[in-house]
C-alpha positions as CSV (number, residue, x, y, z in Angstrom):
1,X,179.3,29.8,24.3
2,X,179.6,30.7,20.6
3,X,177.9,33.7,19.2
4,X,177.9,32.2,15.7
5,X,174.6,31.1,14.1
6,X,174.1,27.8,12.3
7,X,174.6,28.4,8.6
8,X,171.3,28.9,6.9
9,X,169.4,29.4,10.2
10,X,167.5,32.7,10.6
11,X,169.2,35.4,12.6
12,X,167.4,35.7,15.9
13,X,166.5,39.3,16.8
14,X,165.2,40.7,20.1
15,X,163.7,44.2,20.2
16,X,163.9,46.5,23.2
17,X,161.3,49.3,23.1
18,X,158.0,49.0,21.3
19,X,156.8,52.6,21.2
20,X,155.7,54.6,18.2
21,X,159.2,54.8,16.7
22,X,159.7,51.1,16.9
23,X,156.3,50.4,15.4
24,X,156.8,52.9,12.5
25,X,160.5,52.2,11.8
26,X,162.2,49.3,13.6
27,X,159.5,46.6,13.4
28,X,158.7,47.0,9.7
29,X,162.4,47.0,8.8
30,X,163.3,43.9,10.9
31,X,160.1,41.9,10.2
32,X,160.6,42.7,6.5
33,X,164.2,41.5,6.3
34,X,164.7,38.0,4.9
35,X,166.5,35.7,7.2
36,X,165.6,37.5,10.4
37,X,163.2,36.2,13.0
38,X,162.0,38.3,15.9
39,X,162.1,35.9,18.8
40,X,161.4,38.3,21.6
41,X,160.5,41.9,22.4
42,X,160.2,44.0,25.5
43,X,158.7,47.3,26.7
44,X,157.8,48.5,30.2
45,X,154.5,49.7,28.9
46,X,151.9,46.8,28.5
47,X,150.0,48.9,26.0
48,X,153.0,49.2,23.7
49,X,153.5,45.4,23.9
50,X,149.9,44.7,23.1
51,X,149.7,47.1,20.2
52,X,153.0,45.8,18.7
53,X,152.0,42.2,19.2
54,X,148.8,42.8,17.4
55,X,150.6,44.1,14.3
56,X,153.9,42.2,14.2
57,X,155.2,38.7,14.9
58,X,157.1,39.4,18.1
59,X,157.6,36.0,19.6
60,X,157.8,36.1,23.4
61,X,157.1,39.5,25.1
62,X,158.7,40.8,28.2
63,X,158.4,43.9,30.5
64,X,162.1,43.6,31.6
65,X,165.0,43.6,29.1
66,X,167.3,41.7,31.5
67,X,164.8,38.9,32.0
68,X,164.3,38.8,28.2
69,X,168.1,38.4,27.6
70,X,168.5,35.7,30.2
71,X,165.4,33.8,29.0
72,X,166.3,33.9,25.3
73,X,170.0,32.9,25.5
């Protein structure tokens, strides 16, 4: 399996942890970066997932990071 992306294709990002720090710093930075697409995000706390999804384009959401990684390969 190659870890290279197709030239010109967006960089696919997955975010682990959607608490206050992610919502104030990480998500605005990643979502505001040209050429980056958030395809998945996870947090054990359903409330964190719901609040982040209401404010940011998260793609699929997961409670378990291992499940997220396996599903998004």
